[in-house]
Backbone as CSV, one residue per row, in Angstrom:
resi,resn,N_x,N_y,N_z,CA_x,CA_y,CA_z,C_x,C_y,C_z
1,UNK,31.763,-11.101,17.333,32.165,-9.995,16.467,30.961,-9.139,16.068
2,UNK,29.865,-9.784,15.705,28.703,-9.011,15.284,28.138,-8.205,16.437
3,UNK,28.021,-8.814,17.622,27.457,-8.081,18.754,28.306,-6.873,19.105
4,UNK,29.616,-6.978,18.948,30.490,-5.835,19.215,30.244,-4.734,18.191
5,UNK,29.949,-5.130,16.975,29.703,-4.146,15.927,28.410,-3.382,16.158
6,UNK,27.430,-3.984,16.775,26.140,-3.331,16.948,26.229,-2.082,17.804
7,UNK,27.225,-1.979,18.652,27.405,-0.760,19.424,28.458,0.138,18.791
8,UNK,28.979,-0.288,17.675,30.018,0.469,16.990,29.460,1.314,15.862
9,UNK,30.196,1.338,14.772,29.875,2.227,13.673,28.748,1.681,12.801
10,UNK,28.203,2.584,11.984,27.166,2.200,11.012,27.705,1.150,10.054
11,UNK,28.993,1.240,9.704,29.603,0.262,8.803,29.530,-1.135,9.397
12,UNK,29.782,-1.263,10.683,29.700,-2.576,11.332,28.280,-3.104,11.288
13,UNK,27.299,-2.236,11.470,25.906,-2.667,11.403,25.598,-3.159,9.998
14,UNK,26.075,-2.437,8.997,25.859,-2.884,7.616,26.556,-4.212,7.367
15,UNK,27.753,-4.403,7.933,28.443,-5.681,7.801,27.611,-6.798,8.425
16,UNK,26.975,-6.512,9.555,26.123,-7.503,10.218,24.946,-7.877,9.332
17,UNK,24.378,-6.891,8.661,23.261,-7.161,7.754,23.736,-8.016,6.587
18,UNK,24.910,-7.719,6.057,25.467,-8.528,4.974,25.639,-9.979,5.409
19,UNK,26.167,-10.181,6.619,26.333,-11.543,7.150,24.971,-12.223,7.265
20,UNK,23.970,-11.487,7.749,22.620,-12.051,7.889,22.041,-12.415,6.526
21,UNK,22.289,-11.583,5.518,21.801,-11.895,4.167,22.495,-13.137,3.618
22,UNK,23.806,-13.188,3.763,24.563,-14.317,3.223,24.233,-15.632,3.923
23,UNK,23.872,-15.565,5.206,23.550,-16.781,5.949,22.078,-17.175,5.841
24,UNK,21.272,-16.308,5.221,19.845,-16.592,5.084,19.029,-16.180,6.294
25,UNK,19.654,-15.581,7.300,18.939,-15.169,8.514,18.161,-13.859,8.349
26,UNK,18.432,-13.127,7.288,17.826,-11.805,7.125,16.307,-11.880,7.038
27,UNK,15.760,-12.936,6.432,14.305,-13.044,6.333,13.668,-13.173,7.707
28,UNK,14.288,-13.945,8.596,13.770,-14.076,9.960,13.882,-12.744,10.713
29,UNK,14.989,-12.031,10.495,15.169,-10.730,11.147,14.125,-9.746,10.631
30,UNK,13.954,-9.687,9.314,12.952,-8.784,8.723,11.553,-9.103,9.237
31,UNK,11.227,-10.386,9.315,9.897,-10.789,9.795,9.698,-10.308,11.221
32,UNK,10.718,-10.462,12.062,10.641,-10.018,13.450,10.455,-8.499,13.518
33,UNK,11.242,-7.755,12.719,11.156,-6.293,12.723,9.761,-5.848,12.309
34,UNK,9.241,-6.427,11.219,7.912,-6.041,10.737,6.856,-6.328,11.808
35,UNK,6.924,-7.496,12.427,5.939,-7.820,13.461,6.060,-6.860,14.646
36,UNK,7.281,-6.495,15.023,7.461,-5.552,16.128,6.836,-4.192,15.817
37,UNK,6.932,-3.759,14.563,6.309,-2.492,14.169,4.794,-2.610,14.317
38,UNK,4.223,-3.713,13.849,2.780,-3.908,13.969,2.356,-3.950,15.444
39,UNK,3.130,-4.629,16.274,2.825,-4.690,17.716,2.854,-3.288,18.329
40,UNK,3.898,-2.544,18.017,4.039,-1.184,18.544,2.860,-0.318,18.119
41,UNK,2.475,-0.444,16.863,1.343,0.340,16.373,0.056,-0.042,17.093
42,UNK,-0.139,-1.326,17.336,-1.370,-1.750,18.006,-1.403,-1.246,19.450
43,UNK,-0.246,-1.155,20.103,-0.177,-0.654,21.473,-0.413,0.859,21.540
44,UNK,-0.133,1.541,20.439,-0.319,2.997,20.431,-1.737,3.372,20.023
45,UNK,-2.632,2.377,20.024,-4.049,2.596,19.696,-4.234,3.259,18.339
46,UNK,-3.397,2.832,17.387,-3.473,3.383,16.028,-3.441,4.909,16.016
47,UNK,-2.535,5.478,16.798,-2.332,6.921,16.849,-2.153,7.442,15.424
48,UNK,-3.141,8.190,14.941,-3.147,8.631,13.538,-2.072,9.653,13.213
49,UNK,-1.378,10.157,14.218,-0.337,11.147,13.967,1.023,10.507,13.715
50,UNK,1.142,9.222,13.915,2.441,8.573,13.831,2.494,7.648,12.605
51,UNK,3.580,7.782,11.849,3.810,6.919,10.691,5.065,6.095,10.943
52,UNK,5.136,4.949,10.321,6.260,4.045,10.519,6.865,3.682,9.174
53,UNK,8.190,3.725,9.091,8.911,3.316,7.886,9.679,2.045,8.204
54,UNK,9.573,1.079,7.306,10.222,-0.211,7.507,11.120,-0.511,6.312
55,UNK,12.401,-0.758,6.591,13.326,-1.208,5.554,13.360,-2.734,5.582
56,UNK,13.198,-3.358,4.428,13.328,-4.813,4.348,14.272,-5.166,3.205
57,UNK,14.896,-6.316,3.316,15.879,-6.740,2.324,15.200,-7.238,1.052
58,UNK,15.969,-7.315,-0.016,15.445,-7.833,-1.277,15.066,-9.302,-1.135
59,UNK,15.782,-10.044,-0.301,15.430,-11.454,-0.089,14.043,-11.583,0.521
60,UNK,13.728,-10.699,1.445,12.400,-10.694,2.060,11.358,-10.227,1.061
61,UNK,11.663,-9.131,0.368,10.700,-8.573,-0.587,10.349,-9.540,-1.714
62,UNK,11.279,-10.390,-2.073,11.027,-11.305,-3.191,10.512,-12.665,-2.728
63,UNK,10.382,-12.858,-1.418,9.968,-14.180,-0.943,8.469,-14.387,-1.122
64,UNK,8.093,-15.633,-1.347,6.700,-15.965,-1.637,5.793,-15.802,-0.421
65,UNK,6.341,-15.833,0.791,5.493,-15.727,1.977,5.457,-14.319,2.578
66,UNK,6.128,-13.364,1.960,6.190,-12.010,2.508,4.802,-11.391,2.639
67,UNK,4.016,-11.413,1.583,2.688,-10.794,1.609,1.767,-11.529,2.580
68,UNK,1.875,-12.857,2.639,1.069,-13.617,3.601,1.386,-13.191,5.032
69,UNK,2.670,-12.975,5.331,3.055,-12.512,6.670,2.462,-11.140,6.966
70,UNK,2.515,-10.243,5.993,1.968,-8.892,6.169,0.467,-8.971,6.441
71,UNK,-0.234,-9.774,5.656,-1.685,-9.920,5.858,-1.984,-10.509,7.238
72,UNK,-1.187,-11.474,7.655,-1.379,-12.092,8.967,-1.184,-11.055,10.075
73,UNK,-0.110,-10.260,9.999,0.157,-9.248,11.020,-0.938,-8.179,11.028
74,UNK,-1.379,-7.796,9.844,-2.423,-6.768,9.751,-3.706,-7.260,10.430
75,UNK,-4.074,-8.492,10.172,-5.268,-9.081,10.787,-5.087,-9.249,12.298
76,UNK,-3.923,-9.756,12.683,-3.642,-10.036,14.093,-3.595,-8.774,14.946
77,UNK,-2.983,-7.704,14.417,-2.771,-6.506,15.220,-3.711,-5.350,14.858
78,UNK,-4.467,-5.485,13.785,-5.472,-4.495,13.427,-4.932,-3.102,13.154
79,UNK,-3.823,-3.012,12.462,-3.228,-1.698,12.193,-3.683,-1.159,10.835
80,UNK,-3.545,0.138,10.684,-3.908,0.798,9.436,-2.726,0.772,8.468
81,UNK,-2.879,0.142,7.313,-1.750,0.089,6.369,-1.338,1.464,5.839
82,UNK,-2.244,2.423,5.850,-1.913,3.756,5.339,-0.837,4.452,6.165
83,UNK,-0.555,3.938,7.353,0.437,4.562,8.217,1.781,3.854,8.180
84,UNK,1.946,2.917,7.249,3.217,2.191,7.124,3.801,2.432,5.740
85,UNK,5.082,2.787,5.727,5.817,2.995,4.481,6.930,1.954,4.432
86,UNK,6.961,1.182,3.363,8.069,0.250,3.146,9.121,0.976,2.322
87,UNK,10.330,1.080,2.877,11.424,1.780,2.207,12.290,0.787,1.446
88,UNK,12.477,1.073,0.175,13.271,0.227,-0.706,14.439,1.063,-1.206
89,UNK,15.645,0.534,-1.097,16.785,1.328,-1.571,16.750,1.435,-3.088
90,UNK,17.293,2.522,-3.554,17.330,2.786,-4.989,18.025,1.644,-5.734
91,UNK,19.106,1.139,-5.167,19.845,0.052,-5.822,18.942,-1.157,-6.066
92,UNK,18.186,-1.551,-5.042,17.320,-2.728,-5.159,16.227,-2.506,-6.188
93,UNK,15.569,-1.369,-6.114,14.422,-1.158,-6.986,14.840,-0.988,-8.447
94,UNK,16.030,-0.485,-8.678,16.508,-0.331,-10.053,17.050,-1.647,-10.604
95,UNK,17.805,-2.370,-9.791,18.497,-3.558,-10.285,17.756,-4.874,-10.076
96,UNK,16.786,-4.899,-9.173,16.090,-6.162,-8.907,14.578,-5.985,-8.902
97,UNK,14.114,-5.027,-9.690,12.685,-4.700,-9.713,11.824,-5.888,-10.137
98,UNK,12.293,-6.663,-11.094,11.505,-7.814,-11.566,11.205,-8.793,-10.440
99,UNK,12.192,-9.013,-9.565,12.014,-9.981,-8.481,11.037,-9.504,-7.412
100,UNK,10.898,-8.192,-7.253,10.076,-7.678,-6.161,8.804,-6.973,-6.614
101,UNK,8.625,-6.761,-7.917,7.528,-5.923,-8.403,6.146,-6.463,-8.023
102,UNK,5.948,-7.770,-8.084,4.630,-8.325,-7.743,4.290,-8.059,-6.277
103,UNK,5.255,-8.253,-5.387,5.001,-7.999,-3.967,4.811,-6.510,-3.684
104,UNK,5.557,-5.636,-4.385,5.350,-4.197,-4.211,3.956,-3.796,-4.658
105,UNK,3.512,-4.331,-5.794,2.167,-4.028,-6.291,1.109,-4.483,-5.291
106,UNK,1.311,-5.658,-4.714,0.340,-6.164,-3.753,0.342,-5.333,-2.466
107,UNK,1.513,-4.898,-2.020,1.569,-4.020,-0.854,0.742,-2.761,-1.095
108,UNK,0.896,-2.171,-2.272,0.150,-0.955,-2.601,-1.346,-1.236,-2.655
109,UNK,-1.741,-2.394,-3.194,-3.169,-2.748,-3.234,-3.741,-2.896,-1.831
110,UNK,-2.912,-3.339,-0.895,-3.349,-3.488,0.495,-3.401,-2.141,1.228
111,UNK,-2.863,-1.098,0.623,-2.927,0.237,1.217,-1.632,0.747,1.811
112,UNK,-0.548,-0.015,1.689,0.747,0.417,2.209,1.391,1.382,1.228
113,UNK,2.318,2.193,1.726,3.058,3.136,0.893,4.459,2.587,0.637
114,UNK,5.031,3.030,-0.504,6.390,2.620,-0.883,7.239,3.876,-1.047
115,UNK,8.441,3.823,-0.482,9.381,4.928,-0.597,10.654,4.432,-1.262
116,UNK,11.145,5.204,-2.220,12.425,4.911,-2.865,13.492,5.676,-2.092
117,UNK,14.347,4.940,-1.389,15.346,5.518,-0.492,16.674,5.707,-1.228
118,UNK,17.505,6.583,-0.707,18.862,6.821,-1.224,18.889,7.323,-2.666
119,UNK,17.849,8.058,-3.099,17.820,8.530,-4.475,18.999,9.464,-4.734
120,UNK,19.697,9.187,-5.823,20.828,10.021,-6.212,22.168,9.536,-5.734
121,UNK,22.257,8.285,-5.293,23.531,7.791,-4.767,24.337,7.027,-5.805
122,UNK,23.986,7.174,-7.056,24.816,6.568,-8.082,24.108,5.570,-8.971
123,UNK,22.873,5.206,-8.645,22.162,4.221,-9.446,20.995,4.850,-10.195
124,UNK,20.851,6.156,-10.087,19.663,6.835,-10.602,19.480,6.651,-12.091
125,UNK,18.239,6.425,-12.448,17.843,6.448,-13.842,16.512,7.180,-13.884
126,UNK,16.551,8.433,-14.319,15.337,9.238,-14.309,14.242,8.621,-15.178
127,UNK,14.641,7.907,-16.231,13.634,7.287,-17.097,12.853,6.209,-16.362
128,UNK,13.449,5.612,-15.327,12.741,4.581,-14.558,11.689,5.159,-13.622
129,UNK,11.814,6.421,-13.245,10.891,6.986,-12.263,9.436,6.902,-12.709
130,UNK,9.180,7.118,-13.990,7.797,7.095,-14.472,7.189,5.709,-14.378
131,UNK,8.008,4.681,-14.395,7.503,3.312,-14.371,7.425,2.709,-12.981
132,UNK,8.043,3.351,-12.001,8.062,2.804,-10.654,6.830,3.255,-9.886
133,UNK,6.246,2.339,-9.183,5.047,2.631,-8.412,5.443,2.977,-6.980
134,UNK,5.985,4.184,-6.798,6.411,4.618,-5.470,5.615,5.846,-5.055
135,UNK,5.426,5.983,-3.755,4.693,7.123,-3.216,5.627,8.252,-2.793
136,UNK,6.844,7.882,-2.346,7.813,8.846,-1.848,9.167,8.601,-2.482
137,UNK,9.880,9.697,-2.687,11.254,9.621,-3.172,12.111,10.341,-2.139
138,UNK,13.045,9.629,-1.529,13.930,10.228,-0.530,15.244,10.606,-1.201
139,UNK,15.442,11.912,-1.355,16.695,12.405,-1.925,17.822,12.167,-0.923
140,UNK,18.905,11.608,-1.401,20.065,11.428,-0.548,20.593,12.801,-0.133
141,UNK,21.179,12.866,1.055,21.657,14.152,1.575,22.727,14.794,0.695
142,UNK,23.368,14.023,-0.166,24.384,14.601,-1.046,23.778,15.628,-2.006
143,UNK,22.481,15.489,-2.322,21.822,16.461,-3.200,21.809,17.838,-2.557
144,UNK,21.292,17.931,-1.336,21.140,19.240,-0.691,22.476,19.811,-0.246
145,UNK,23.436,18.948,0.047,24.727,19.436,0.520,25.573,20.048,-0.599
146,UNK,25.138,19.860,-1.839,25.938,20.384,-2.951,25.296,21.604,-3.614
147,UNK,24.299,22.227,-2.978,23.622,23.354,-3.640,24.435,24.635,-3.678
148,UNK,25.594,24.651,-3.050,26.428,25.852,-3.144,26.977,26.023,-4.557
149,UNK,27.022,24.944,-5.322,27.445,25.012,-6.719,26.221,25.317,-7.599
150,UNK,26.313,26.345,-8.469,25.172,26.679,-9.337,24.717,25.504,-10.214
151,UNK,25.666,24.716,-10.713,25.289,23.570,-11.552,24.533,22.521,-10.741
152,UNK,25.014,22.246,-9.543,24.334,21.270,-8.696,22.956,21.766,-8.265
153,UNK,22.864,23.072,-8.015,21.579,23.661,-7.646,20.595,23.498,-8.806
154,UNK,21.056,23.742,-10.022,20.194,23.577,-11.209,19.781,22.125,-11.392
155,UNK,20.715,21.210,-11.177,20.409,19.781,-11.297,19.342,19.378,-10.286
156,UNK,19.490,19.825,-9.058,18.508,19.475,-8.038,17.152,20.099,-8.344
157,UNK,17.138,21.345,-8.778,15.881,22.015,-9.112,15.168,21.287,-10.247
158,UNK,15.913,20.885,-11.273,15.319,20.141,-12.387,14.766,18.797,-11.949
159,UNK,15.496,18.108,-11.094,15.048,16.799,-10.609,13.804,16.945,-9.743
160,UNK,13.785,17.945,-8.864,12.612,18.199,-8.030,11.398,18.501,-8.902
161,UNK,11.589,19.310,-9.944,10.476,19.638,-10.848,9.934,18.392,-11.531
162,UNK,10.832,17.535,-12.005,10.415,16.302,-12.674,9.635,15.396,-11.727
163,UNK,10.158,15.214,-10.525,9.501,14.356,-9.536,8.127,14.921,-9.187
164,UNK,8.039,16.234,-9.069,6.759,16.883,-8.767,5.754,16.652,-9.891
165,UNK,6.184,16.774,-11.135,5.304,16.534,-12.290,4.783,15.101,-12.284
166,UNK,5.618,14.151,-11.847,5.208,12.746,-11.792,4.269,12.459,-10.620
167,UNK,4.080,13.450,-9.754,3.169,13.284,-8.627,3.725,12.458,-7.484
168,UNK,5.038,12.427,-7.372,5.683,11.663,-6.309,6.040,12.622,-5.177
169,UNK,5.688,12.267,-3.947,6.046,13.069,-2.779,7.550,12.975,-2.550
170,UNK,8.133,14.053,-2.007,9.581,14.093,-1.812,9.953,14.236,-0.350
171,UNK,11.026,13.560,0.006,11.654,13.728,1.312,13.109,14.076,1.025
172,UNK,13.552,15.192,1.567,14.926,15.621,1.319,15.708,15.470,2.622
173,UNK,16.659,14.551,2.600,17.454,14.263,3.789,18.647,15.202,3.872
174,UNK,19.076,15.460,5.089,20.331,16.176,5.293,20.241,17.677,5.259
175,UNK,19.049,18.262,5.432,18.938,19.720,5.488,19.494,20.158,6.836
176,UNK,20.656,20.823,6.787,21.377,21.128,8.025,21.708,22.600,8.205
177,UNK,21.561,23.397,7.158,21.929,24.812,7.282,20.746,25.701,6.923
178,UNK,20.813,26.937,7.389,19.774,27.923,7.067,19.739,28.168,5.559
179,UNK,20.918,28.176,4.908,20.984,28.389,3.454,20.196,27.306,2.717
180,UNK,20.380,26.057,3.110,19.669,24.958,2.466,18.165,25.070,2.692
181,UNK,17.770,25.333,3.916,16.357,25.463,4.255,15.724,26.629,3.504
182,UNK,16.395,27.772,3.484,15.875,28.953,2.785,15.706,28.685,1.303
183,UNK,16.679,28.004,0.693,16.591,27.715,-0.734,15.392,26.814,-1.039
184,UNK,15.190,25.790,-0.232,14.040,24.898,-0.441,12.727,25.648,-0.302
185,UNK,12.648,26.568,0.662,11.441,27.377,0.823,11.270,28.332,-0.357
186,UNK,12.377,28.904,-0.858,12.320,29.823,-1.998,11.788,29.152,-3.256
187,UNK,12.122,27.877,-3.456,11.655,27.200,-4.672,10.236,26.643,-4.497
188,UNK,9.644,26.905,-3.336,8.223,26.601,-3.158,7.898,25.246,-2.577
189,UNK,8.870,24.564,-1.976,8.545,23.280,-1.370,7.832,23.506,-0.048
190,UNK,6.776,22.724,0.172,6.099,22.741,1.467,6.921,21.872,2.399
191,UNK,7.433,22.451,3.440,8.341,21.718,4.315,7.632,21.222,5.563
192,UNK,7.913,19.965,5.868,7.451,19.377,7.116,8.709,18.966,7.864
193,UNK,8.901,19.493,9.021,10.107,19.196,9.809,9.859,17.934,10.615
194,UNK,10.743,16.952,10.451,10.594,15.703,11.212,11.875,15.402,11.964
């Protein structure tokens, strides 16, 4: 059933991840994924133009051997930590921050970057942003897709201003129309197309 889902919809893939989390296999999968990223980076001769983002589960992030594995891979493959971003979903970082905060702090001390993913999907707490040690905030595509409404446009502009004041870099997902792109340029965002 799981293998059939892997070629199917995103929902099936998420179901597979849920099964892996519930069975305890997710830590082994995360470890494999992280090592594969390090291997790929070492084969690319540390190409300074390429950055890698890695999503890991809360079970992995809170495990006692996570940082040891990262240090081992870094030593073994000789990669630059500045080119790796660990992406943490907004839900995890808001609701389980205590369990993962020590490992996140250590990742940052080692030179890795942290990105808060799915910002604005229903768990947002703007008061938490000042206390979170993140380098990037990824706005969910629902933010940019709702700018046709003046109220939503004002909400997004205010949130962007706040995030900018906090010194957090922004990634805005889902820019699909000329109107959206023009508006972001009008409000002064420096855009990097990826």
